[in-house]
C-alpha positions in Angstrom: -48.9 -18.2 32.3 -48.2 -21.9 32.1 -46.7 -23.4 35.3 -44.0 -26.1 35.3 -42.0 -27.9 38.0 -38.8 -27.5 35.9 -37.6 -25.8 32.7 -34.6 -27.2 30.7 -33.0 -24.8 28.3 -30.9 -26.5 25.6 -30.8 -30.1 24.3 -27.1 -31.0 24.4 -25.9 -34.1 26.2 -27.3 -33.1 29.6 -30.6 -31.4 28.8 -32.7 -34.2 27.3 -31.6 -36.8 29.9 -32.3 -34.2 32.7 -35.8 -33.6 31.3 -36.5 -37.3 31.0 -35.5 -38.1 34.6 -37.4 -35.2 36.0 -40.5 -36.2 34.2 -40.0 -39.8 35.3 -40.0 -38.6 38.9 -43.5 -37.1 38.3 -42.5 -33.5 37.5 -44.0 -31.4 34.7 -41.2 -30.3 32.5 -40.7 -27.8 29.7 -37.6 -28.3 27.4 -36.6 -25.5 25.1 -34.3 -25.7 22.0 -33.7 -22.7 19.7 -31.6 -24.5 17.1 -31.0 -28.1 16.2 -31.8 -30.8 18.8 -28.8 -32.7 20.2 -26.4 -29.8 20.7 -22.8 -29.6 19.4 -22.0 -33.3 19.8 -24.7 -34.5 17.5 -24.8 -31.6 15.0 -21.2 -30.5 14.5 -19.0 -32.1 17.1 -18.2 -35.6 18.3 -20.5 -37.7 16.1 -20.3 -36.1 12.6 -16.6 -35.3 12.9 -15.9 -39.0 13.8 -18.0 -40.1 10.8 -15.8 -37.9 8.6 -12.7 -39.2 10.2 -13.8 -42.7 9.5 -14.0 -41.9 5.8 -10.6 -40.3 5.9 -9.2 -43.4 7.7 -10.6 -45.7 5.0 -8.9 -43.6 2.4 -5.6 -43.7 4.4 -5.8 -47.5 4.7 -6.5 -47.8 1.0 -3.4 -45.8 0.2 -1.4 -48.1 2.6 -2.8 -51.2 1.0 0.6 -52.2 -0.3 2.0 -52.3 3.2 -0.3 -55.2 3.9 0.1 -56.9 0.5 -3.2 -55.5 -0.7 -2.8 -53.7 -4.1 -5.5 -51.1 -4.7 -5.7 -49.4 -8.1 -7.6 -46.3 -9.0 -8.8 -45.2 -5.6 -10.7 -42.0 -5.6 -12.7 -39.8 -3.1 -16.4 -39.2 -3.8 -17.0 -36.2 -1.6 -20.7 -36.1 -2.3 -21.0 -39.6 -0.7 -18.7 -38.7 2.2 -20.8 -35.6 2.8 -24.1 -37.4 2.5 -23.0 -40.0 5.1 -22.0 -37.2 7.5 -25.1 -35.1 7.1 -27.4 -38.2 7.1 -26.2 -39.3 10.5 -26.5 -35.7 11.8 -30.0 -35.3 10.6 -31.2 -38.7 11.7 -29.8 -38.4 15.2 -31.1 -34.8 15.7 -34.6 -35.7 14.5 -34.5 -38.8 16.6 -33.8 -36.8 19.8 -36.5 -34.4 19.0 -39.0 -37.2 18.3 -38.1 -38.9 21.6 -38.5 -35.7 23.6 -41.9 -35.0 22.0 -43.0 -38.4 22.9 -42.1 -38.2 26.6 -45.1 -38.1 29.0 -44.9 -35.0 31.2 -42.6 -33.1 28.9 -43.6 -30.1 26.7 -41.2 -29.2 23.9 -40.7 -25.6 22.7 -38.6 -25.0 19.5 -37.5 -21.4 20.0 -34.7 -19.5 21.6 -35.3 -18.8 25.3 -34.3 -16.2 27.7 -35.2 -15.1 31.3 -37.7 -12.4 31.9 -37.4 -12.2 35.6 -38.2 -13.9 38.9 -41.0 -13.5 41.4 -42.0 -15.5 44.5 -39.3 -18.1 43.7 -40.7 -18.7 40.2 -38.4 -18.1 37.2 -40.2 -16.6 34.2 -38.8 -17.7 30.8 -39.8 -16.6 27.3 -39.4 -18.9 24.3 -40.7 -17.2 21.1 -44.3 -16.2 21.8 -44.6 -18.5 24.8 -44.0 -17.4 28.4 -43.9 -19.9 31.3 -42.4 -20.3 34.7 -40.9 -22.8 37.2 -39.0 -22.9 40.4 -36.1 -24.9 38.9 -34.2 -24.2 35.6 -31.4 -26.3 34.1 -29.2 -24.5 31.5 -27.5 -26.6 28.8 -27.0 -24.2 26.0 -23.4 -25.1 25.1 -20.9 -23.0 23.1 -20.3 -21.6 19.7 -17.1 -21.0 17.7 -15.2 -17.9 18.6 -14.5 -15.6 15.7 -11.1 -14.0 16.0 -10.8 -10.2 15.9 -8.8 -10.0 12.7 -9.1 -7.1 10.2 -11.1 -8.4 7.2 -12.6 -11.4 8.9 -16.1 -10.1 8.1 -15.4 -9.8 4.4 -14.7 -13.5 3.8 -16.6 -16.7 4.1 -15.0 -18.0 7.3 -15.9 -21.6 8.3 -16.6 -23.0 11.7 -16.8 -26.7 12.5 -20.5 -26.7 11.6 -20.1 -25.1 8.2 -17.1 -27.2 7.4 -19.3 -30.4 7.6 -21.9 -28.9 5.2 -19.6 -28.0 2.3 -20.8 -28.9 -1.2 -17.2 -29.3 -2.4 -14.0 -30.8 -1.0 -11.7 -27.9 -0.3 -8.7 -27.7 -2.6 -6.6 -26.0 0.1 -8.0 -25.8 3.6 -6.4 -23.1 5.8 -6.9 -23.6 9.5 -6.4 -21.1 12.3 -5.7 -22.9 15.6 -3.7 -25.9 16.7 -5.9 -27.8 19.1 -8.5 -30.6 18.9 -10.7 -29.4 16.1 -7.8 -28.1 14.0 -5.8 -31.3 14.2 -8.6 -33.7 13.7 -10.1 -31.9 10.8 -6.7 -31.0 9.3 -5.6 -34.7 9.2 -9.0 -35.8 7.9 -9.2 -33.4 5.0 -5.6 -34.0 4.1 -6.4 -37.7 3.8 -9.5 -37.0 1.8 -7.3 -35.1 -0.7 -7.2 -31.4 0.4 -4.0 -29.5 0.9 -4.0 -28.4 4.5 -2.1 -25.6 6.2 -2.4 -25.0 10.0 -1.5 -21.7 11.6 -1.0 -21.7 15.4 -0.1 -18.6 17.5 1.5 -20.7 20.3 5.0 -22.1 20.0 3.6 -25.5 19.3 0.4 -27.3 18.6 -1.7 -28.8 21.5 0.6 -26.6 23.7 -0.9 -27.9 27.0 0.3 -31.4 26.4 3.7 -32.8 27.2 6.6 -32.1 24.9 6.9 -35.7 23.7 3.2 -35.7 22.8 3.5 -32.5 20.9 6.5 -33.7 18.9 4.9 -37.0 17.9 1.6 -35.5 16.8 3.4 -32.7 14.9 5.6 -35.3 13.2 2.8 -37.6 12.2 0.8 -34.8 10.7 3.6 -33.3 8.7 4.6 -36.8 7.5 1.1 -36.9 5.9 1.7 -33.6 4.2 -0.1 -31.2 6.6 1.9 -27.9 6.7 2.1 -26.4 10.2 3.2 -22.9 11.1 3.6 -22.2 14.8 4.4 -19.0 16.6 2.4 -17.3 13.8 -0.3 -14.7 14.0 -2.8 -13.8 11.3 -2.8 -10.0 11.0 -5.2 -9.6 8.1 -7.5 -11.6 5.9 -8.9 -10.9 2.4 -10.7 -12.5 -0.5 -8.7 -13.3 -3.6 -9.8 -12.5 -7.1 -10.2 -16.2 -7.7 -12.7 -16.5 -4.9 -10.3 -17.9 -2.4 -8.9 -16.5 0.8 -5.5 -14.8 1.5 -4.1 -14.8 5.0 -1.4 -12.3 6.0 0.8 -14.0 8.6 3.4 -12.6 11.0 5.8 -15.1 12.4 7.5 -14.9 15.8 10.6 -13.3 14.4 8.7 -10.5 12.9 8.8 -11.7 9.3 5.6 -11.5 7.3 4.2 -13.7 4.5 0.9 -14.7 2.9 -0.9 -18.0 2.6 -3.7 -18.5 0.1 -6.3 -21.2 0.1 -9.8 -22.1 -1.1 -11.4 -22.3 2.4 -10.6 -21.0 5.9 -11.5 -22.8 9.1 -11.4 -20.8 12.3 -10.6 -23.3 15.2 -9.4 -20.9 17.8 -11.7 -21.9 20.6 -15.3 -21.6 21.6 -17.4 -19.2 23.7 -20.4 -20.1 25.9 -23.9 -19.4 24.7 -24.9 -17.3 27.7 -25.0 -13.8 26.3 -28.6 -13.9 25.1 -30.1 -15.7 28.1 -30.6 -12.4 30.1 -29.0 -14.1 33.1 -28.8 -10.8 34.9 -32.6 -10.7 35.1 -32.5 -13.6 37.6 -29.1 -13.1 39.4 -27.0 -15.7 37.6 -23.4 -14.6 37.5 -20.9 -15.4 34.8 -17.1 -15.1 34.8 -14.8 -13.1 32.5 -15.1 -15.7 29.8 -18.9 -15.8 29.9 -19.1 -19.2 31.7 -21.8 -19.5 34.2 -20.4 -19.6 37.8 -21.3 -22.8 39.6 -20.4 -24.5 42.8 -19.3 -28.1 43.3 -23.0 -29.3 42.8 -23.4 -27.3 39.6 -25.7 -24.8 41.3 -25.5 -21.2 40.0 -25.6 -18.1 42.1 -29.4 -18.1 41.7 -31.2 -20.7 43.9 -32.9 -23.4 41.9 -30.9 -22.7 38.7 -28.2 -25.2 37.5 -25.7 -25.0 34.7 -24.7 -28.2 32.9 -22.2 -28.8 30.1 -19.8 -26.5 28.3 -21.3 -23.3 29.7 -20.1 -23.9 33.2 -16.4 -24.1 32.4 -16.0 -27.4 34.2 -15.2 -29.3 31.0 -15.7 -28.8 27.3 -16.6 -32.4 26.3 -19.7 -34.4 25.6 -18.8 -36.8 28.4 -18.3 -34.1 31.0 -21.7 -32.6 30.0 -23.4 -36.0 30.5 -21.5 -36.5 33.7 -22.9 -33.1 34.9 -26.4 -34.5 34.3 -25.6 -37.6 36.4 -24.3 -35.5 39.2 -27.3 -33.3 39.3 -29.7 -36.2 38.9 -28.2 -38.1 41.7 -28.1 -35.1 44.0 -31.7 -34.1 43.3 -33.5 -37.3 42.7 -31.5 -40.1 44.3 -30.5 -38.6 47.7 -26.8 -38.6 47.0 -24.1 -35.9 47.3 -21.9 -36.1 44.3 -19.4 -33.3 43.4 -17.8 -32.1 40.2 -14.4 -31.9 42.1 -14.5 -35.7 42.7 -14.1 -36.6 39.0 -10.8 -37.1 37.3 -10.7 -35.5 33.9 -10.2 -37.7 31.0 -10.3 -36.9 27.3 -9.1 -37.9 23.8 -7.8 -36.2 20.7 -9.2 -38.2 17.8 -6.4 -37.9 15.4 -5.3 -41.2 13.9 -3.7 -42.6 15.9 -5.6 -41.0 18.8 -4.3 -39.4 22.0 -5.9 -40.5 25.2 -5.3 -38.6 28.5 -6.5 -39.0 32.1 -5.4 -37.2 35.2 -2.0 -35.6 35.4 0.4 -35.1 32.6 4.1 -35.4 33.1 4.2 -31.6 33.3 1.5 -31.6 36.0 3.4 -34.3 37.9 6.7 -32.4 37.9 4.9 -29.2 39.1 3.0 -31.0 41.8 5.9 -31.5 44.3 4.9 -35.1 44.8 7.1 -38.1 44.7 6.2 -39.7 41.4 6.9 -42.9 39.6 6.8 -43.0 35.8 7.2 -45.6 33.0 6.9 -45.2 29.3 6.7 -47.8 26.5 6.8 -47.0 22.7 4.1 -48.5 20.5 6.9 -49.9 18.4 7.6 -52.4 21.3 4.0 -53.6 21.6 3.1 -56.7 19.6 -0.4 -55.8 18.6 0.8 -52.4 17.3 3.5 -54.1 15.3 1.0 -56.6 13.8 -1.3 -53.8 12.7 1.6 -51.7 11.4 0.6 -48.9 13.8 3.8 -48.2 15.7 3.5 -44.4 16.1 3.3 -43.2 19.7 3.8 -44.4 23.2 2.1 -45.2 26.6 3.1 -43.3 29.7 1.9 -44.1 33.2 2.3 -41.9 36.3 2.0 -43.3 39.9 2.2 -41.6 43.3 5.2 -43.2 45.0 3.7 -43.0 48.4 0.1 -44.1 47.9 0.9 -46.3 44.8 -2.3 -44.9 43.1 -2.4 -43.8 39.5 -1.9 -40.0 39.0 -2.4 -40.1 35.3 -1.8 -41.7 32.0 -1.1 -40.8 28.4 -1.7 -43.2 25.5 -0.8 -41.8 22.1 -1.1 -44.5 19.5 -3.3 -47.4 18.2 -6.4 -47.7 20.5 -4.9 -45.1 22.8 -8.3 -43.7 23.6 -9.6 -47.1 24.8 -6.4 -47.8 26.8 -6.8 -44.5 28.7 -10.5 -45.3 29.3 -9.3 -48.5 31.1 -7.0 -46.5 33.3 -9.7 -43.9 34.0 -12.1 -46.5 35.2 -9.4 -48.0 37.3 -8.5 -44.7 38.9 -12.1 -44.2 39.9 -11.8 -47.3 42.2 -9.1 -45.7 44.2 -7.0 -48.9 44.0 -3.2 -49.0 44.0 -1.5 -50.1 40.8 -0.5 -53.5 42.2 -3.6 -55.5 41.3 -3.2 -54.4 37.7 0.5 -55.3 37.9 -0.5 -58.9 38.8 -3.6 -59.2 36.6 -4.0 -61.6 33.7 -3.8 -59.8 30.4 -5.3 -60.9 27.1 -2.9 -61.5 24.2 -2.6 -59.9 21.7 -4.0 -56.5 22.8 -2.5 -53.1 23.3 -3.6 -53.0 27.0 -1.8 -56.3 27.7 1.4 -54.3 28.2 0.1 -52.6 31.3 1.7 -55.1 33.8 4.9 -54.8 31.9 4.9 -51.0 31.9 4.1 -51.0 35.6 7.0 -53.3 36.4 9.3 -50.7 34.9 8.1 -47.8 37.1 11.0 -45.6 38.2 11.3 -42.3 40.1 10.6 -39.2 38.0 13.8 -37.2 37.9 
């Protein structure tokens, strides 16, 4: 049986970097991937969806040409070229990661699905296809997959997930989407801009229901203004194929009324589940919670000594950046003599609709529920010069500050460059500084972020 110092299972955002750093420290490492190298971000998440969104944005700007005095005649969508650009970037990036890993000294690459076979004398035995090997340390980075809802008839139709959606040969004539969160809204807007009819069905009373009410209302409004049809408080009770080869959804609304919606394609976007069920974790004493997430402590250690869980499978964040941050925490703790903790990071994320939503730290809902004395200030994008110049006045910026410590509690930026604006606040929050240096800082004009001192000067108690 082949002996390693460490085994890395999965090649998402944490796995390859973990293998590289372990090998650089002199360890012999096995890295195992059962599917496509690069994980969800590379193959059907962040990167390809943003490539698609870029094409949709170009189409949207072309249609708005007259707003800027640019007259565009005869614009059309070439889906084949859009799709080729998306899949080309997926394939090039995935193969590039695989090639890089295979070229690393001290790293052996296995392209097969892996699972644990047991543990003896502190060595964890792993099988990958026909190969069996062992190591005292294992790093899990197996990610998640789309959750298929338990709906009568779902097995009888060609239901799409985010991966299949990006590999379609034809542009959907009418895309039905079940779910009202990140994937649903980003892809719904993108396909609408590319020419599809889009209908979103959400079981909650509103889309992105965890966000503040004002965020929900603006995002809902901007999507419906573009022609996306949204049903909230609605449940799909049955699904069936139509005679024409499409899909018919039977929908029950909150008031008990029922109706049907027909489309050419159906995207399930009702969440994701961790890829832990086939790892045979019970064979080595790794516990999972009720959702299937691997249970970890503040250092990302599992309940089995020497086994770590990084990325989406640990339930500590379902984003590419949290996965990579997990790697940095484990790397620094194991190889650099530090003691970093997951609980020390402030969560930040973006919804990449157009315009995007950027969020860091507390929302207004969180602040009101915290019992703290909070200061808040809000400014609409329609009052910010750069947004006016770009004709991008949808949305607002909201800042939350602890009245006693004068430190930022959180920020929301929904609008033009909102994702980058929140990134600035996120970095600033990491310093632990009060808001006052930012209040007195020199801003660059004209930018969206130049309004920060102005917004901070308008802070007032949250009532």
